[in-house]
PDB file of the backbone (N, CA, C, O) and the ligand in Angstrom, with CONECT records:
HET     ZN  A 101       1
ATOM      1  N   MET A   1       0.846  -1.195   0.000  1.00  0.00           N
ATOM      2  CA  MET A   1       0.000   0.000   0.000  1.00  0.00           C
ATOM      3  C   MET A   1       0.883   1.247   0.000  1.00  0.00           C
ATOM      4  O   MET A   1       1.698   1.443   0.901  1.00  0.00           O
ATOM      5  N   ASN A   2       0.711   2.075  -1.009  1.00  0.00           N
ATOM      6  CA  ASN A   2       1.525   3.274  -1.123  1.00  0.00           C
ATOM      7  C   ASN A   2       0.789   4.496  -0.610  1.00  0.00           C
ATOM      8  O   ASN A   2      -0.115   5.020  -1.263  1.00  0.00           O
ATOM      9  N   LYS A   3       1.195   4.944   0.580  1.00  0.00           N
ATOM     10  CA  LYS A   3       0.532   6.084   1.202  1.00  0.00           C
ATOM     11  C   LYS A   3       1.183   7.382   0.764  1.00  0.00           C
ATOM     12  O   LYS A   3       2.364   7.428   0.419  1.00  0.00           O
ATOM     13  N   GLU A   4       0.380   8.435   0.789  1.00  0.00           N
ATOM     14  CA  GLU A   4       0.897   9.763   0.514  1.00  0.00           C
ATOM     15  C   GLU A   4       1.689  10.255   1.726  1.00  0.00           C
ATOM     16  O   GLU A   4       1.721   9.612   2.775  1.00  0.00           O
ATOM     17  N   LEU A   5       2.324  11.408   1.550  1.00  0.00           N
ATOM     18  CA  LEU A   5       2.977  12.037   2.686  1.00  0.00           C
ATOM     19  C   LEU A   5       1.908  12.467   3.696  1.00  0.00           C
ATOM     20  O   LEU A   5       0.900  13.074   3.332  1.00  0.00           O
ATOM     21  N   ILE A   6       2.145  12.144   4.955  1.00  0.00           N
ATOM     22  CA  ILE A   6       1.200  12.549   6.000  1.00  0.00           C
ATOM     23  C   ILE A   6       1.932  13.442   6.996  1.00  0.00           C
ATOM     24  O   ILE A   6       3.003  13.090   7.488  1.00  0.00           O
ATOM     25  N   ASN A   7       1.350  14.584   7.282  1.00  0.00           N
ATOM     26  CA  ASN A   7       1.883  15.441   8.330  1.00  0.00           C
ATOM     27  C   ASN A   7       1.136  15.101   9.619  1.00  0.00           C
ATOM     28  O   ASN A   7      -0.031  15.454   9.785  1.00  0.00           O
ATOM     29  N   VAL A   8       1.828  14.412  10.526  1.00  0.00           N
ATOM     30  CA  VAL A   8       1.179  13.953  11.762  1.00  0.00           C
ATOM     31  C   VAL A   8       0.741  15.145  12.609  1.00  0.00           C
ATOM     32  O   VAL A   8      -0.277  15.086  13.299  1.00  0.00           O
ATOM     33  N   MET A   9       1.518  16.223  12.551  1.00  0.00           N
ATOM     34  CA  MET A   9       1.129  17.421  13.303  1.00  0.00           C
ATOM     35  C   MET A   9      -0.228  17.932  12.822  1.00  0.00           C
ATOM     36  O   MET A   9      -1.043  18.397  13.619  1.00  0.00           O
ATOM     37  N   GLU A  10      -0.461  17.840  11.514  1.00  0.00           N
ATOM     38  CA  GLU A  10      -1.746  18.286  10.962  1.00  0.00           C
ATOM     39  C   GLU A  10      -2.901  17.442  11.516  1.00  0.00           C
ATOM     40  O   GLU A  10      -3.972  17.966  11.821  1.00  0.00           O
ATOM     41  N   GLU A  11      -2.669  16.136  11.640  1.00  0.00           N
ATOM     42  CA  GLU A  11      -3.717  15.265  12.189  1.00  0.00           C
ATOM     43  C   GLU A  11      -4.051  15.651  13.629  1.00  0.00           C
ATOM     44  O   GLU A  11      -5.215  15.691  14.026  1.00  0.00           O
ATOM     45  N   ILE A  12      -2.997  15.934  14.401  1.00  0.00           N
ATOM     46  CA  ILE A  12      -3.210  16.294  15.801  1.00  0.00           C
ATOM     47  C   ILE A  12      -3.916  17.641  15.901  1.00  0.00           C
ATOM     48  O   ILE A  12      -4.841  17.810  16.697  1.00  0.00           O
ATOM     49  N   VAL A  13      -3.468  18.606  15.079  1.00  0.00           N
ATOM     50  CA  VAL A  13      -4.077  19.938  15.111  1.00  0.00           C
ATOM     51  C   VAL A  13      -5.546  19.865  14.679  1.00  0.00           C
ATOM     52  O   VAL A  13      -6.387  20.561  15.248  1.00  0.00           O
ATOM     53  N   THR A  14      -5.863  19.041  13.689  1.00  0.00           N
ATOM     54  CA  THR A  14      -7.251  18.873  13.249  1.00  0.00           C
ATOM     55  C   THR A  14      -8.134  18.455  14.415  1.00  0.00           C
ATOM     56  O   THR A  14      -9.208  19.018  14.626  1.00  0.00           O
ATOM     57  N   THR A  15      -7.674  17.464  15.171  1.00  0.00           N
ATOM     58  CA  THR A  15      -8.436  16.991  16.326  1.00  0.00           C
ATOM     59  C   THR A  15      -8.561  18.078  17.390  1.00  0.00           C
ATOM     60  O   THR A  15      -9.648  18.326  17.912  1.00  0.00           O
ATOM     61  N   LEU A  16      -7.443  18.720  17.703  1.00  0.00           N
ATOM     62  CA  LEU A  16      -7.461  19.714  18.787  1.00  0.00           C
ATOM     63  C   LEU A  16      -8.294  20.938  18.418  1.00  0.00           C
ATOM     64  O   LEU A  16      -8.952  21.521  19.279  1.00  0.00           O
ATOM     65  N   VAL A  17      -8.271  21.334  17.138  1.00  0.00           N
ATOM     66  CA  VAL A  17      -9.091  22.475  16.700  1.00  0.00           C
ATOM     67  C   VAL A  17     -10.572  22.116  16.839  1.00  0.00           C
ATOM     68  O   VAL A  17     -11.366  22.934  17.301  1.00  0.00           O
ATOM     69  N   THR A  18     -10.939  20.920  16.447  1.00  0.00           N
ATOM     70  CA  THR A  18     -12.329  20.469  16.572  1.00  0.00           C
ATOM     71  C   THR A  18     -12.769  20.518  18.027  1.00  0.00           C
ATOM     72  O   THR A  18     -13.838  21.042  18.340  1.00  0.00           O
ATOM     73  N   VAL A  19     -11.945  19.972  18.914  1.00  0.00           N
ATOM     74  CA  VAL A  19     -12.275  19.949  20.345  1.00  0.00           C
ATOM     75  C   VAL A  19     -12.408  21.372  20.894  1.00  0.00           C
ATOM     76  O   VAL A  19     -13.355  21.676  21.619  1.00  0.00           O
ATOM     77  N   SER A  20     -11.457  22.238  20.544  1.00  0.00           N
ATOM     78  CA  SER A  20     -11.493  23.616  21.038  1.00  0.00           C
ATOM     79  C   SER A  20     -12.741  24.338  20.572  1.00  0.00           C
ATOM     80  O   SER A  20     -13.402  25.018  21.356  1.00  0.00           O
ATOM     81  N   MET A  21     -13.068  24.190  19.275  1.00  0.00           N
ATOM     82  CA  MET A  21     -14.205  24.929  18.729  1.00  0.00           C
ATOM     83  C   MET A  21     -15.536  24.434  19.293  1.00  0.00           C
ATOM     84  O   MET A  21     -16.523  25.169  19.301  1.00  0.00           O
ATOM     85  N   LEU A  22     -15.560  23.195  19.762  1.00  0.00           N
ATOM     86  CA  LEU A  22     -16.777  22.644  20.364  1.00  0.00           C
ATOM     87  C   LEU A  22     -16.913  23.023  21.836  1.00  0.00           C
ATOM     88  O   LEU A  22     -17.995  22.913  22.413  1.00  0.00           O
ATOM     89  N   SER A  23     -15.813  23.470  22.439  1.00  0.00           N
ATOM     90  CA  SER A  23     -15.844  23.754  23.869  1.00  0.00           C
ATOM     91  C   SER A  23     -16.651  25.025  24.141  1.00  0.00           C
ATOM     92  O   SER A  23     -16.693  25.926  23.303  1.00  0.00           O
ATOM     93  N   PRO A  24     -17.295  25.096  25.322  1.00  0.00           N
ATOM     94  CA  PRO A  24     -18.145  26.253  25.654  1.00  0.00           C
ATOM     95  C   PRO A  24     -17.396  27.585  25.566  1.00  0.00           C
ATOM     96  O   PRO A  24     -18.002  28.620  25.288  1.00  0.00           O
ATOM     97  N   ASP A  25     -16.091  27.562  25.799  1.00  0.00           N
ATOM     98  CA  ASP A  25     -15.293  28.788  25.774  1.00  0.00           C
ATOM     99  C   ASP A  25     -15.322  29.489  24.417  1.00  0.00           C
ATOM    100  O   ASP A  25     -15.173  30.709  24.347  1.00  0.00           O
ATOM    101  N   TYR A  26     -15.513  28.731  23.344  1.00  0.00           N
ATOM    102  CA  TYR A  26     -15.373  29.310  22.002  1.00  0.00           C
ATOM    103  C   TYR A  26     -16.649  29.291  21.193  1.00  0.00           C
ATOM    104  O   TYR A  26     -16.621  29.399  19.967  1.00  0.00           O
ATOM    105  N   GLN A  27     -17.793  29.150  21.894  1.00  0.00           N
ATOM    106  CA  GLN A  27     -19.070  29.117  21.183  1.00  0.00           C
ATOM    107  C   GLN A  27     -19.416  30.462  20.542  1.00  0.00           C
ATOM    108  O   GLN A  27     -20.206  30.515  19.599  1.00  0.00           O
ATOM    109  N   THR A  28     -18.826  31.551  21.053  1.00  0.00           N
ATOM    110  CA  THR A  28     -19.131  32.865  20.482  1.00  0.00           C
ATOM    111  C   THR A  28     -18.329  33.122  19.208  1.00  0.00           C
ATOM    112  O   THR A  28     -18.604  34.081  18.487  1.00  0.00           O
ATOM    113  N   PHE A  29     -17.322  32.257  18.923  1.00  0.00           N
ATOM    114  CA  PHE A  29     -16.518  32.429  17.719  1.00  0.00           C
ATOM    115  C   PHE A  29     -17.200  31.753  16.523  1.00  0.00           C
ATOM    116  O   PHE A  29     -17.915  30.762  16.677  1.00  0.00           O
ATOM    117  N   CYS A  30     -16.963  32.309  15.334  1.00  0.00           N
ATOM    118  CA  CYS A  30     -17.563  31.763  14.120  1.00  0.00           C
ATOM    119  C   CYS A  30     -17.096  30.311  13.908  1.00  0.00           C
ATOM    120  O   CYS A  30     -15.911  30.002  14.032  1.00  0.00           O
ATOM    121  N   GLN A  31     -18.054  29.433  13.585  1.00  0.00           N
ATOM    122  CA  GLN A  31     -17.752  27.998  13.440  1.00  0.00           C
ATOM    123  C   GLN A  31     -17.730  27.577  11.965  1.00  0.00           C
ATOM    124  O   GLN A  31     -17.698  26.384  11.663  1.00  0.00           O
ATOM    125  N   CYS A  32     -17.746  28.545  11.053  1.00  0.00           N
ATOM    126  CA  CYS A  32     -17.851  28.180   9.640  1.00  0.00           C
ATOM    127  C   CYS A  32     -16.568  27.525   9.130  1.00  0.00           C
ATOM    128  O   CYS A  32     -15.513  27.600   9.760  1.00  0.00           O
ATOM    129  N   ASN A  33     -16.694  26.881   7.971  1.00  0.00           N
ATOM    130  CA  ASN A  33     -15.582  26.133   7.400  1.00  0.00           C
ATOM    131  C   ASN A  33     -14.397  27.024   7.044  1.00  0.00           C
ATOM    132  O   ASN A  33     -13.243  26.623   7.196  1.00  0.00           O
ATOM    133  N   LYS A  34     -14.686  28.221   6.575  1.00  0.00           N
ATOM    134  CA  LYS A  34     -13.645  29.165   6.182  1.00  0.00           C
ATOM    135  C   LYS A  34     -12.796  29.549   7.396  1.00  0.00           C
ATOM    136  O   LYS A  34     -11.567  29.515   7.342  1.00  0.00           O
ATOM    137  N   CYS A  35     -13.467  29.914   8.487  1.00  0.00           N
ATOM    138  CA  CYS A  35     -12.746  30.296   9.696  1.00  0.00           C
ATOM    139  C   CYS A  35     -11.980  29.100  10.263  1.00  0.00           C
ATOM    140  O   CYS A  35     -10.845  29.238  10.719  1.00  0.00           O
ATOM    141  N   ARG A  36     -12.605  27.941  10.229  1.00  0.00           N
ATOM    142  CA  ARG A  36     -11.971  26.723  10.718  1.00  0.00           C
ATOM    143  C   ARG A  36     -10.676  26.429   9.949  1.00  0.00           C
ATOM    144  O   ARG A  36      -9.650  26.097  10.542  1.00  0.00           O
ATOM    145  N   ASN A  37     -10.747  26.557   8.612  1.00  0.00           N
ATOM    146  CA  ASN A  37      -9.558  26.330   7.792  1.00  0.00           C
ATOM    147  C   ASN A  37      -8.479  27.367   8.066  1.00  0.00           C
ATOM    148  O   ASN A  37      -7.291  27.048   8.091  1.00  0.00           O
ATOM    149  N   ASP A  38      -8.903  28.618   8.272  1.00  0.00           N
ATOM    150  CA  ASP A  38      -7.932  29.673   8.586  1.00  0.00           C
ATOM    151  C   ASP A  38      -7.254  29.401   9.928  1.00  0.00           C
ATOM    152  O   ASP A  38      -6.055  29.631  10.080  1.00  0.00           O
ATOM    153  N   ILE A  39      -8.026  28.910  10.898  1.00  0.00           N
ATOM    154  CA  ILE A  39      -7.462  28.577  12.216  1.00  0.00           C
ATOM    155  C   ILE A  39      -6.450  27.442  12.066  1.00  0.00           C
ATOM    156  O   ILE A  39      -5.374  27.473  12.665  1.00  0.00           O
ATOM    157  N   MET A  40      -6.809  26.435  11.255  1.00  0.00           N
ATOM    158  CA  MET A  40      -5.903  25.315  10.986  1.00  0.00           C
ATOM    159  C   MET A  40      -4.602  25.812  10.347  1.00  0.00           C
ATOM    160  O   MET A  40      -3.511  25.448  10.787  1.00  0.00           O
ATOM    161  N   ALA A  41      -4.724  26.638   9.315  1.00  0.00           N
ATOM    162  CA  ALA A  41      -3.557  27.119   8.575  1.00  0.00           C
ATOM    163  C   ALA A  41      -2.657  27.961   9.471  1.00  0.00           C
ATOM    164  O   ALA A  41      -1.438  27.791   9.491  1.00  0.00           O
ATOM    165  N   LEU A  42      -3.285  28.874  10.211  1.00  0.00           N
ATOM    166  CA  LEU A  42      -2.533  29.766  11.093  1.00  0.00           C
ATOM    167  C   LEU A  42      -1.786  28.963  12.168  1.00  0.00           C
ATOM    168  O   LEU A  42      -0.620  29.236  12.454  1.00  0.00           O
ATOM    169  N   SER A  43      -2.456  27.985  12.752  1.00  0.00           N
ATOM    170  CA  SER A  43      -1.826  27.157  13.784  1.00  0.00           C
ATOM    171  C   SER A  43      -0.672  26.373  13.198  1.00  0.00           C
ATOM    172  O   SER A  43       0.418  26.342  13.768  1.00  0.00           O
ATOM    173  N   LEU A  44      -0.911  25.730  12.044  1.00  0.00           N
ATOM    174  CA  LEU A  44       0.107  24.863  11.452  1.00  0.00           C
ATOM    175  C   LEU A  44       1.332  25.657  10.995  1.00  0.00           C
ATOM    176  O   LEU A  44       2.444  25.130  10.989  1.00  0.00           O
ATOM    177  N   ASN A  45       1.134  26.917  10.615  1.00  0.00           N
ATOM    178  CA  ASN A  45       2.271  27.739  10.190  1.00  0.00           C
ATOM    179  C   ASN A  45       3.216  28.042  11.343  1.00  0.00           C
ATOM    180  O   ASN A  45       4.386  28.354  11.120  1.00  0.00           O
ATOM    181  N   THR A  46       2.717  27.953  12.581  1.00  0.00           N
ATOM    182  CA  THR A  46       3.574  28.259  13.729  1.00  0.00           C
ATOM    183  C   THR A  46       4.069  26.982  14.415  1.00  0.00           C
ATOM    184  O   THR A  46       4.781  27.047  15.418  1.00  0.00           O
ATOM    185  N   LEU A  47       3.688  25.825  13.869  1.00  0.00           N
ATOM    186  CA  LEU A  47       4.073  24.554  14.498  1.00  0.00           C
ATOM    187  C   LEU A  47       5.007  23.764  13.579  1.00  0.00           C
ATOM    188  O   LEU A  47       4.888  23.854  12.357  1.00  0.00           O
ATOM    189  N   PRO A  48       5.925  22.999  14.149  1.00  0.00           N
ATOM    190  CA  PRO A  48       6.803  22.177  13.311  1.00  0.00           C
ATOM    191  C   PRO A  48       6.006  21.055  12.645  1.00  0.00           C
ATOM    192  O   PRO A  48       5.171  20.418  13.288  1.00  0.00           O
ATOM    193  N   SER A  49       6.261  20.817  11.368  1.00  0.00           N
ATOM    194  CA  SER A  49       5.581  19.706  10.704  1.00  0.00           C
ATOM    195  C   SER A  49       6.360  18.416  10.958  1.00  0.00           C
ATOM    196  O   SER A  49       7.580  18.431  11.116  1.00  0.00           O
ATOM    197  N   HIS A  50       5.631  17.308  10.994  1.00  0.00           N
ATOM    198  CA  HIS A  50       6.256  15.993  11.198  1.00  0.00           C
ATOM    199  C   HIS A  50       5.713  15.037  10.151  1.00  0.00           C
ATOM    200  O   HIS A  50       4.687  14.386  10.348  1.00  0.00           O
ATOM    201  N   TYR A  51       6.433  14.966   9.021  1.00  0.00           N
ATOM    202  CA  TYR A  51       5.951  14.137   7.921  1.00  0.00           C
ATOM    203  C   TYR A  51       6.387  12.695   8.070  1.00  0.00           C
ATOM    204  O   TYR A  51       7.501  12.407   8.505  1.00  0.00           O
ATOM    205  N   VAL A  52       5.489  11.794   7.700  1.00  0.00           N
ATOM    206  CA  VAL A  52       5.800  10.369   7.665  1.00  0.00           C
ATOM    207  C   VAL A  52       5.271   9.809   6.340  1.00  0.00           C
ATOM    208  O   VAL A  52       4.442  10.431   5.676  1.00  0.00           O
ATOM    209  N   THR A  53       5.759   8.642   5.978  1.00  0.00           N
ATOM    210  CA  THR A  53       5.347   8.048   4.706  1.00  0.00           C
ATOM    211  C   THR A  53       4.715   6.664   4.879  1.00  0.00           C
ATOM    212  O   THR A  53       4.193   6.076   3.932  1.00  0.00           O
ATOM    213  N   THR A  54       4.779   6.165   6.115  1.00  0.00           N
ATOM    214  CA  THR A  54       4.199   4.837   6.353  1.00  0.00           C
ATOM    215  C   THR A  54       3.250   4.873   7.539  1.00  0.00           C
ATOM    216  O   THR A  54       3.317   5.775   8.374  1.00  0.00           O
ATOM    217  N   GLU A  55       2.373   3.894   7.605  1.00  0.00           N
ATOM    218  CA  GLU A  55       1.427   3.789   8.711  1.00  0.00           C
ATOM    219  C   GLU A  55       2.176   3.536  10.026  1.00  0.00           C
ATOM    220  O   GLU A  55       1.786   4.053  11.073  1.00  0.00           O
ATOM    221  N   GLU A  56       3.252   2.741   9.970  1.00  0.00           N
ATOM    222  CA  GLU A  56       4.053   2.474  11.184  1.00  0.00           C
ATOM    223  C   GLU A  56       4.643   3.778  11.695  1.00  0.00           C
ATOM    224  O   GLU A  56       4.605   4.069  12.890  1.00  0.00           O
ATOM    225  N   GLY A  57       5.190   4.559  10.765  1.00  0.00           N
ATOM    226  CA  GLY A  57       5.779   5.849  11.127  1.00  0.00           C
ATOM    227  C   GLY A  57       4.736   6.784  11.713  1.00  0.00           C
ATOM    228  O   GLY A  57       4.994   7.514  12.670  1.00  0.00           O
ATOM    229  N   ARG A  58       3.534   6.744  11.107  1.00  0.00           N
ATOM    230  CA  ARG A  58       2.455   7.603  11.577  1.00  0.00           C
ATOM    231  C   ARG A  58       2.114   7.303  13.033  1.00  0.00           C
ATOM    232  O   ARG A  58       1.972   8.210  13.853  1.00  0.00           O
ATOM    233  N   LYS A  59       1.986   6.004  13.337  1.00  0.00           N
ATOM    234  CA  LYS A  59       1.639   5.590  14.708  1.00  0.00           C
ATOM    235  C   LYS A  59       2.712   6.009  15.698  1.00  0.00           C
ATOM    236  O   LYS A  59       2.422   6.522  16.779  1.00  0.00           O
ATOM    237  N   LEU A  60       3.963   5.776  15.300  1.00  0.00           N
ATOM    238  CA  LEU A  60       5.091   6.086  16.176  1.00  0.00           C
ATOM    239  C   LEU A  60       5.161   7.578  16.479  1.00  0.00           C
ATOM    240  O   LEU A  60       5.248   7.983  17.638  1.00  0.00           O
ATOM    241  N   VAL A  61       5.121   8.394  15.420  1.00  0.00           N
ATOM    242  CA  VAL A  61       5.225   9.848  15.599  1.00  0.00           C
ATOM    243  C   VAL A  61       3.999  10.385  16.331  1.00  0.00           C
ATOM    244  O   VAL A  61       4.106  11.306  17.141  1.00  0.00           O
ATOM    245  N   PHE A  62       2.832   9.806  16.044  1.00  0.00           N
ATOM    246  CA  PHE A  62       1.611  10.245  16.731  1.00  0.00           C
ATOM    247  C   PHE A  62       1.759  10.057  18.237  1.00  0.00           C
ATOM    248  O   PHE A  62       1.419  10.949  19.014  1.00  0.00           O
ATOM    249  N   GLU A  63       2.265   8.896  18.649  1.00  0.00           N
ATOM    250  CA  GLU A  63       2.455   8.625  20.083  1.00  0.00           C
ATOM    251  C   GLU A  63       3.454   9.586  20.706  1.00  0.00           C
ATOM    252  O   GLU A  63       3.289  10.027  21.843  1.00  0.00           O
ATOM    253  N   GLN A  64       4.511   9.907  19.929  1.00  0.00           N
ATOM    254  CA  GLN A  64       5.531  10.816  20.450  1.00  0.00           C
ATOM    255  C   GLN A  64       4.995  12.239  20.585  1.00  0.00           C
ATOM    256  O   GLN A  64       5.324  12.946  21.537  1.00  0.00           O
ATOM    257  N   LEU A  65       4.177  12.648  19.636  1.00  0.00           N
ATOM    258  CA  LEU A  65       3.677  14.032  19.631  1.00  0.00           C
ATOM    259  C   LEU A  65       2.483  14.236  20.541  1.00  0.00           C
ATOM    260  O   LEU A  65       2.315  15.305  21.128  1.00  0.00           O
ATOM    261  N   ASN A  66       1.642  13.196  20.659  1.00  0.00           N
ATOM    262  CA  ASN A  66       0.363  13.343  21.344  1.00  0.00           C
ATOM    263  C   ASN A  66       0.499  13.138  22.853  1.00  0.00           C
ATOM    264  O   ASN A  66      -0.206  12.315  23.438  1.00  0.00           O
ATOM    265  N   THR A  67       1.407  13.888  23.481  1.00  0.00           N
ATOM    266  CA  THR A  67       1.559  13.811  24.933  1.00  0.00           C
ATOM    267  C   THR A  67       0.854  15.009  25.574  1.00  0.00           C
ATOM    268  O   THR A  67       0.580  16.008  24.909  1.00  0.00           O
ATOM    269  N   ASN A  68       0.567  14.897  26.860  1.00  0.00           N
ATOM    270  CA  ASN A  68      -0.055  15.999  27.601  1.00  0.00           C
ATOM    271  C   ASN A  68       0.722  17.291  27.436  1.00  0.00           C
ATOM    272  O   ASN A  68       0.164  18.352  27.157  1.00  0.00           O
ATOM    273  N   GLU A  69       2.034  17.166  27.618  1.00  0.00           N
ATOM    274  CA  GLU A  69       2.936  18.310  27.546  1.00  0.00           C
ATOM    275  C   GLU A  69       2.845  18.988  26.172  1.00  0.00           C
ATOM    276  O   GLU A  69       2.710  20.209  26.088  1.00  0.00           O
ATOM    277  N   ASN A  70       2.919  18.198  25.104  1.00  0.00           N
ATOM    278  CA  ASN A  70       2.843  18.746  23.741  1.00  0.00           C
ATOM    279  C   ASN A  70       1.487  19.350  23.444  1.00  0.00           C
ATOM    280  O   ASN A  70       1.385  20.416  22.837  1.00  0.00           O
ATOM    281  N   ARG A  71       0.432  18.648  23.882  1.00  0.00           N
ATOM    282  CA  ARG A  71      -0.910  19.158  23.600  1.00  0.00           C
ATOM    283  C   ARG A  71      -1.119  20.521  24.241  1.00  0.00           C
ATOM    284  O   ARG A  71      -1.864  21.352  23.721  1.00  0.00           O
ATOM    285  N   LYS A  72      -0.453  20.750  25.382  1.00  0.00           N
ATOM    286  CA  LYS A  72      -0.582  22.021  26.071  1.00  0.00           C
ATOM    287  C   LYS A  72      -0.079  23.177  25.202  1.00  0.00           C
ATOM    288  O   LYS A  72      -0.781  24.173  25.029  1.00  0.00           O
ATOM    289  N   TRP A  73       1.132  23.048  24.655  1.00  0.00           N
ATOM    290  CA  TRP A  73       1.651  24.173  23.862  1.00  0.00           C
ATOM    291  C   TRP A  73       1.043  24.221  22.468  1.00  0.00           C
ATOM    292  O   TRP A  73       0.949  25.294  21.872  1.00  0.00           O
ATOM    293  N   ILE A  74       0.633  23.084  21.948  1.00  0.00           N
ATOM    294  CA  ILE A  74      -0.065  23.100  20.651  1.00  0.00           C
ATOM    295  C   ILE A  74      -1.407  23.822  20.825  1.00  0.00           C
ATOM    296  O   ILE A  74      -1.798  24.622  19.975  1.00  0.00           O
ATOM    297  N   ASN A  75      -2.104  23.541  21.918  1.00  0.00           N
ATOM    298  CA  ASN A  75      -3.378  24.201  22.197  1.00  0.00           C
ATOM    299  C   ASN A  75      -3.219  25.709  22.360  1.00  0.00           C
ATOM    300  O   ASN A  75      -4.110  26.473  21.987  1.00  0.00           O
ATOM    301  N   LYS A  76      -2.082  26.140  22.918  1.00  0.00           N
ATOM    302  CA  LYS A  76      -1.825  27.573  23.062  1.00  0.00           C
ATOM    303  C   LYS A  76      -1.789  28.247  21.696  1.00  0.00           C
ATOM    304  O   LYS A  76      -2.352  29.326  21.511  1.00  0.00           O
ATOM    305  N   ARG A  77      -1.119  27.597  20.736  1.00  0.00           N
ATOM    306  CA  ARG A  77      -1.037  28.156  19.366  1.00  0.00           C
ATOM    307  C   ARG A  77      -2.424  28.180  18.735  1.00  0.00           C
ATOM    308  O   ARG A  77      -2.782  29.133  18.043  1.00  0.00           O
ATOM    309  N   ILE A  78      -3.198  27.131  18.978  1.00  0.00           N
ATOM    310  CA  ILE A  78      -4.537  27.041  18.389  1.00  0.00           C
ATOM    311  C   ILE A  78      -5.446  28.133  18.962  1.00  0.00           C
ATOM    312  O   ILE A  78      -6.189  28.784  18.227  1.00  0.00           O
ATOM    313  N   ILE A  79      -5.379  28.322  20.271  1.00  0.00           N
ATOM    314  CA  ILE A  79      -6.221  29.332  20.911  1.00  0.00           C
ATOM    315  C   ILE A  79      -5.855  30.725  20.412  1.00  0.00           C
ATOM    316  O   ILE A  79      -6.728  31.562  20.183  1.00  0.00           O
ATOM    317  N   SER A  80      -4.553  30.965  20.246  1.00  0.00           N
ATOM    318  CA  SER A  80      -4.120  32.238  19.695  1.00  0.00           C
ATOM    319  C   SER A  80      -4.643  32.414  18.262  1.00  0.00           C
ATOM    320  O   SER A  80      -5.036  33.515  17.876  1.00  0.00           O
ATOM    321  N   ALA A  81      -4.648  31.332  17.477  1.00  0.00           N
ATOM    322  CA  ALA A  81      -5.174  31.390  16.106  1.00  0.00           C
ATOM    323  C   ALA A  81      -6.684  31.637  16.102  1.00  0.00           C
ATOM    324  O   ALA A  81      -7.187  32.386  15.265  1.00  0.00           O
ATOM    325  N   ILE A  82      -7.407  31.013  17.034  1.00  0.00           N
ATOM    326  CA  ILE A  82      -8.864  31.215  17.128  1.00  0.00           C
ATOM    327  C   ILE A  82      -9.164  32.692  17.384  1.00  0.00           C
ATOM    328  O   ILE A  82     -10.090  33.253  16.798  1.00  0.00           O
ATOM    329  N   HIS A  83      -8.377  33.315  18.260  1.00  0.00           N
ATOM    330  CA  HIS A  83      -8.591  34.721  18.569  1.00  0.00           C
ATOM    331  C   HIS A  83      -8.248  35.617  17.379  1.00  0.00           C
ATOM    332  O   HIS A  83      -8.964  36.576  17.092  1.00  0.00           O
ATOM    333  N   THR A  84      -7.161  35.304  16.694  1.00  0.00           N
ATOM    334  CA  THR A  84      -6.760  36.110  15.532  1.00  0.00           C
ATOM    335  C   THR A  84      -7.821  36.032  14.437  1.00  0.00           C
ATOM    336  O   THR A  84      -8.231  37.057  13.892  1.00  0.00           O
ATOM    337  N   VAL A  85      -8.263  34.822  14.117  1.00  0.00           N
ATOM    338  CA  VAL A  85      -9.265  34.647  13.065  1.00  0.00           C
ATOM    339  C   VAL A  85     -10.601  35.281  13.491  1.00  0.00           C
ATOM    340  O   VAL A  85     -11.314  35.853  12.666  1.00  0.00           O
ATOM    341  N   GLY A  86     -10.929  35.173  14.788  1.00  0.00           N
ATOM    342  CA  GLY A  86     -12.158  35.773  15.299  1.00  0.00           C
ATOM    343  C   GLY A  86     -12.160  37.278  15.175  1.00  0.00           C
ATOM    344  O   GLY A  86     -13.200  37.899  14.955  1.00  0.00           O
ATOM    345  N   LYS A  87     -10.956  37.870  15.323  1.00  0.00           N
ATOM    346  CA  LYS A  87     -10.820  39.316  15.240  1.00  0.00           C
ATOM    347  C   LYS A  87     -10.826  39.794  13.786  1.00  0.00           C
ATOM    348  O   LYS A  87     -11.370  40.852  13.469  1.00  0.00           O
ATOM    349  N   TYR A  88     -10.213  38.998  12.915  1.00  0.00           N
ATOM    350  CA  TYR A  88     -10.121  39.370  11.499  1.00  0.00           C
ATOM    351  C   TYR A  88     -10.658  38.262  10.595  1.00  0.00           C
ATOM    352  O   TYR A  88      -9.891  37.679   9.828  1.00  0.00           O
ATOM    353  N   PRO A  89     -11.969  37.953  10.664  1.00  0.00           N
ATOM    354  CA  PRO A  89     -12.502  36.904   9.796  1.00  0.00           C
ATOM    355  C   PRO A  89     -12.463  37.352   8.340  1.00  0.00           C
ATOM    356  O   PRO A  89     -12.579  38.543   8.051  1.00  0.00           O
ATOM    357  N   LYS A  90     -12.301  36.401   7.425  1.00  0.00           N
ATOM    358  CA  LYS A  90     -12.205  36.752   6.006  1.00  0.00           C
ATOM    359  C   LYS A  90     -13.582  36.787   5.359  1.00  0.00           C
ATOM    360  O   LYS A  90     -13.734  36.472   4.178  1.00  0.00           O
ATOM    361  N   HIS A  91     -14.580  37.174   6.143  1.00  0.00           N
ATOM    362  CA  HIS A  91     -15.929  37.348   5.607  1.00  0.00           C
ATOM    363  C   HIS A  91     -16.670  38.308   6.520  1.00  0.00           C
ATOM    364  O   HIS A  91     -16.162  38.663   7.584  1.00  0.00           O
ATOM    365  N   ASP A  92     -17.875  38.739   6.119  1.00  0.00           N
ATOM    366  CA  ASP A  92     -18.651  39.680   6.946  1.00  0.00           C
ATOM    367  C   ASP A  92     -19.341  38.980   8.095  1.00  0.00           C
ATOM    368  O   ASP A  92     -20.032  39.623   8.885  1.00  0.00           O
TER     369      ASP A  92
HETATM  370 ZN    ZN A 101     -16.496  32.210   9.720  1.00  0.00          ZN2+
END
């Protein structure tokens, strides 16, 4: 099975952005797809990417990245992105 390049950081950020946007703290922020994608892009631009090419590699890197400690600082970047996008949404 030939897999494409996978950025494991992107997978983690996707999950964490979903969780953050569903939390009561961020219900006042726009939940549309455009804002969500902007939050993803903004967060990922400030985070190191971790590319893998195999499912084994994906599992290994996911376990290494998905720690309490890492999720804490990744969430900080995401929350900062949510606020930036909320302040300057690319729509009315
Ligand atoms: Zn929006």
